[in-house]
N, C-alpha and C positions, 0 to 999 in steps of 0.2 A: 804063606804070605810073609814077606819080610817085615820087620818092625817098622821101617820107614814107610812102607806102603800102608800099614795099618794106621799109622798116625795121620797120614794124608787122607785116608778114608774117613776117619773120625772127624777131621777138620771140615769135611764136606757137609757134616750135619748128622743129627741123630737118625733121621729118616733113611739116609744112605747107609749108615752104619748098621742099623737094625735090620735092613733088608739083606745086607751081606751076612750078618749073624744068622738070619733065618735060613739062608742058603748053605751056611757052613756051621751047623749046630755043634759040631765036635771041636771047632777051633778054640784054641786057648790063646787069645790075644796077648801080646807082650807090649805093655805100655809102661814098663818099669823105667824109672828116672825121667819120665816125660813131664813137661811143664804144661799143665792143662788149666792153669789158674783162670777163673772167671768165665769158663766155657759154659754154654747152655747145653747141658746133657740131660735134659728133662726126659724121663722114661727110657733112658739108654739101657741096652742089654750088655752088661759087663760080666756076664756069667763066665767063670773060670779065667778071667783076665788077670794078668800079673800087673798090679799097680804098685809094685815094690818101689818105695821111695819116690813115688809120683807126687807132683804138686797139683792139688785139686782145690787150692784155697779160693774161696768165694765162688766156686763152681756151683751150678744148679743141677743137682743130682736127684731132684724130687721125683719119686716114683721109679727110681732106677733099680734094676735087678743086679745085685752084687753077690749072687749065689756063688760060693766057692772062689770068690775073687781074693787074691793075695793083697792085703792092705798093709803089710809089714812096712813100717816107716813112712807110709803115705801121709802127706800133710793135708788135713781136712779142716784147717782153720776157717771158720765161718762158711763152710760148704753147706749148702741146703740139702739135707737128707730127709726132708719131710716126705713121708710115705714110702721111703726106700726100703728095700728088703736086704738087710745085712745079717739076717738070722743064721746063715750058714757061711758067712764070709770068714776068711782065714786071717789070723794074726791081728785082728782089730783090738785095740787097747781102750781102756776107760779114758785115758787122756785124749785120744783121738775123738772119742764120742763127746767128751766134755767140750772140746773146742769147736765142734760142729753145731749146726742148727738142725733140730728135728722136731717131731711132734708125737702125739700119742699113737699114731698109726705107723710110725717108723719101727721096723722089726729089727731087734738086736739079738746077737747070739746069747746063749745061756751064759750066765756069770757076769754080764755087763749090765749096769744099771742106767735107767733113763735119767738124764740130768734134770734137776728141779726146774731149770729155766725152760725146758721143753714143754712144760705143762700146758701153757696156753697158746702155743704157737699154732696158727691156722694151718690147714692142710696144704695150702699153696699160698705163700706170702703174696699179697697183692702189690703190684708196682704202684708207686705213688704217682699221681698225676698232678701237675702244677695247675693251680687255679690262677687265673689272671688277677692281677692286683686291682683292687677296687679303688677308684679315685673319685 
């Protein structure tokens, strides 16, 4: 499948993407250089995906499977990695980890340390609801 088709598939949502991944377990998606900022990628299967220099800033990757995903140069600033499996991801750096949001159940590769600020982050950050002003 061409890169453009993969991007369009991912933009249809995680459910559609994960169904395609289940039907194509040996596929190695190429999402390099893609701008995926702010996307809802909750529990997405990005196994063996190339995310080389991809922009994932403020994306919700909670519970995502990033096994063997190439994260070289990927921008993870404020990306939600709570509960994500990065234990066998490729080329992930401490700087990328430090810029992201994670928690005690986020799995990191050997040699990378869990940032101190991840200590008390809940498993899935709750969305704030606005309370009506009391008058």
